[in-house]
N, C-alpha and C positions, 0 to 999 in steps of 0.2 A: 045772344048768349053773353053772360057776364065775362069781363076780361080777366078778373082776378078773384080768387077765393083765398082769404087769409085764415089759416087754421091755427088755433091757439088751444093747446091742452092745458088743463089747470087742476091743481089740487091744493086746497087750503091756503090760498094766497089772495083772499078776497080783496083786500085793499090795494095790493099791487095790481091785481087783475083789473080793477076799476080804472086805474091810471093807464094801464096798457091798452084797454079798450078805447078810452078817450083819445089817446094818441093816434091809434090806427083808424079811428072813425073820423078824424079831422085831418084828412090828407088833401093835398092839392089835386089829387085825382077825384073826379066827380063820384059821389056815392052811388049813383045808378050804374057805375061800371064795376063795382066790386061788392063782395059780401064778406062778413066776418062770422066765422064759425068757431064757437067756443065749446069745447068738450070737457065736461066736468068728470074727473076720474074718482068720484066718490067723496067729495069734500064734506067735512063735518063742521066747517065754520059758516060764515054768512055769505058764501059764494052764491047760493041760490037767490038770495035777496038782491045781491049786486046784479046778477044777470037779469032778474025780473025788472029791476029799475032801468038798467041800460037798454033793454029791449024796447022800452017805451020811448026812449030818447032817440035811438038809432034804428030806423026801420030795416036796415040791411044787416042787422045782427040776428043770428040764429044760435040757439043753445041746444046742446045735446048732453046725454049722460052715457058714461061707460063704466060699468061696475068692475070689469076685468082689470086688475091692476097692471100698470105699466104704461110708459110713454108710447110704445109701439102700437098696441091695440087702440089707445086713445086717439093717436093721430090717424090711424086707419079709418076711424069713424068719420073724421073730417074729409079724408080723401074720397070715401064712398059717397058722401053727401054733397061734395063740392059741385058747383055748377059753373065755375069759372074755367077758362082755358088754361090759366096758369095758377098754380097753387104756391102761395107764400107761407112758409112755416115760420112762426115766431113763438117764443116762450112767453109765459104769463108775467115775466118780470123784465120784458124788453120794452123800452120807451122809444118808439119810432119817431124819427124826424118827419116833418110834414111831407117831404118829397120822396119818401121811401118807396111807396108803391109805384109812382111814376117812373122812378129810376129802375126798378126791377123790370117794368114793362119795356123800357127803352133797350135794356140789355138783351131782351129776348127777341129783338128784331134782327135775328141772324139766321142764315139758311140752315146751319147745322144744329142738332139738339144740344142744349146747353143748360147747366144748372148754375145759377148765379149765387155766389157766396157773398152776402152783404157784409158791410163793415159794422163791427160792434166794438164800442169802447166801454171802458170801465171807469166809474167816477171816483178813482182812488188818487187822483193827482196830488191833492194836498193832505192826504191822510197821515196821521201820526202812528197808525197801527203798523208795527214793524212787518207783520206777515203780509199785509196788503201792499206795503211798499216793496217787499220782495217780489210779489206777483207782478206788480206794476213794472218794475225795472227789468224783470226777466221776460216780460210780455207773456205771462201765463194767465189766460182768462178762464180756463177750465182744465181739468185733468188731461184732456186730450192734447193740450198745447205743448206738453212736454215731449211729444213724439217728434215734432218738426217734420222736415222733409219738403219736397216740392209740392206745388199745388196739384192735388189729385183727389181721389175719393175720400182720403182721410180728413179733408177739410169740409166735408159735407156735414156741417153742424147745424142743427135745426133751430138755433136761436134766431137766425135771420137768413133764410135760403129760399130760393124759388126754383120750381121745375114745372114743366108742362104736366097737366093732369093725365093726358094720354100716355105719356112716358111712365108716370108713376103707376098707372094701371097695368101697363105692359110689364113692368118690373115686378108686380105683385104686391106693391106697398111694403110696409115695414114687417119684418119677421117677428111674429109675436112670441117666439121662444125666448126673447130677451125680456126678462121680467124684473130686473133691478136696473139701476141707473147705468147708462153708458153703452156705446157701441152700436145700438140699433140703428142710429142714423148713418154712421160710417159704413155699416154692412149694406144698407140700402144704397149708399153712394157707390159702393163697389159694384153692385149689380147694375146700377144705372150706367156706370162707366163701361161695363162689359157690353151694354146695349149700344154703345157709341156716343153716350152723352159726355160732353166735355165740361170740366169744372172751370169756372171763370170768376175772377174777382168782380164784385159790383161795388166799387168804392164810393159811389154816390148814393147807394141804398144804405143810409146810415141810421144807426140806433144806439142807444145807451143801455147797458145792462145794469139794472138796479140791484146789484149783487154785492154783498159785503160779508163774505164768508170768514168765519173764524178759522184759526189753524186747525182745530179739531174737526170742524165741519168739512173743510177741504180735504183733510187726510182721509176722512171716512169716504168721501166721494172718490178719492184716488183708489182706495181698495175696491169700491164697487166697480169702477171703470176697469180695473185690472181683472176682476172676476169676469166681467162681461167680455173682456178681451179673450179669455179662454173659450167662451162660446163662439166668438167670431172666428177664431182659428180652428175650432172644431168644424165649423161650417165651411171654411175656406182654408185648408191646410197650407195652400201655396202662399199664404200671407205671413207665415211664421217668421220669415226673415225680414219682413217689412217693419215690424214694430219693436218696441224697446225690449221686449222679453228676450230677444236674441242679440241685444246690443252689448258692447264691451262693458258698460257700467253694470248692467243687470247680470252679466256673467260673474262679475265680482260679488254681487249681492247673493247670487246662488251659492257661491263658494263660502262666503263668510257671513251669511245672514244671521246665524246663531250668535256669533261674536258681535255683529252690528246691533242686534236686538239688545244684548246685554249692555253694550255701550250706550245705546239710546235710553234705556231705562235708567241707567246710572247717571246720565248727564241731564236728565229732565230738570232737576232743581236748578242747575246752572243755566240752562237755556232759558228757563222762565225768568231768572234774575236778569239775564242779558236783555230779554225782550222787554221787561219793565223799564230797564234803564234806557232802552232804545226809544220808548214812548216819549221820553223827556227831550229827545234830541231833535224833534221837529219832523219834517217830511222828507228828508234826504235819504240817500241810499243807506241800507243797513250795513253794519260792520261785517267784514269778511267772515268772521267766525259764525255769526248768525246766518249769513248768506249760505255758507256751506252746510250748516245744520238743516236749513229748510230745503236746500237743493237735494240732499241725500234722503231726507225724510219723505219728500214727495215721491221720489222714485222707489224708495224702499216699500212704501205702502202700496203703490201700484203693483210692484212685484209680488207682495204678499197676497193681494187679491187674486192675481193670476195663479199663484202657487196653490192657493186654497181651491180654486176651481179644478185644477189638475188632480189634487189629492181627493177631492170629493167625488170626482167623476171617473176615477181610475185612468189617470193620464189624459183627462179631458174627454173621455169617450161617453159623454152624456147622450149624444146623438138624439134621435127623435123618440127613443124608447121611454124617456122620462118626461112626464107631463109637468106643467107648471105647478099643479096642485100637489103632486107627489114630491116635488123637489124641495128639500129643506132650505130655508133661507140662511145664508151665512150670517154670523152675528153682526157684522158691520153693515148689513143691509136692513137691519131692524132699527128704525128710528121713529121718533114721534111724527105723527101725520102732519103736524104743523110745519115740519122742516122739509116737506116733499118738494 
């Protein structure tokens, strides 16, 4: 049996995908010990030609298609077709270091069931972009990072994580009711933890995230993740107190969100001027004023997404009665396919 199956979902990132495949296909682990499964979620760019070309170069690469939209059903195709004992999930913009797979395997030599959370860095160290500098200094790599807390299921981020296939099958894979960005991986992590799976850092399983979000793109992702948080809490109401929606800052936003929205709209010209000025200052920390603007904006839009879920579903009671095809997409979830 193969030791490892690497599962990579993709959508309209053909050039990044090519680099991701090259990195994961050239590991210190022998190619006869692992396979690469790429699942295309309906790309309209030249992803198909990239996969055709890479399949000729790497005999351990297999490609699949999934028309049902969403990361959850796309990764489930990988789980169902995986032949390895251990499944490593990475995203299509993750550039693995050569020893990533060997490191994941070493960490799995433990008697207890464990999920290994690999190390992911962002290439923003010398960036002049003020928002990327803010994310860098606050150590926010995605909208999930703003929640913080101890190492537990909430760190089960599928950019670079590994779990035994048997345990993934026992847990039932990803919940396909998550149909926009966010929380489907954390929700699976929660079910894995309930099965006795411990979350552990894999600091030697290193990769770089080739990700350069603009402020607007990141804010949109925050709203999507907040919306999906509503679904997570619907499925597991006991988690309501664990996440930011029940935190002190979000209670303030609940109380004053109308005033904050008016303030945000009115201050946009000023914040843009400050951001343009910041671009000229180099790569150091942003000024405290802009830092606080970004700090509250990220949390506010996360809260807005969660609030919209609750309003759209009648206090979040979407339950299983509403299918994905019947559920209207929130405005912030509709984006060009090239940004998936």
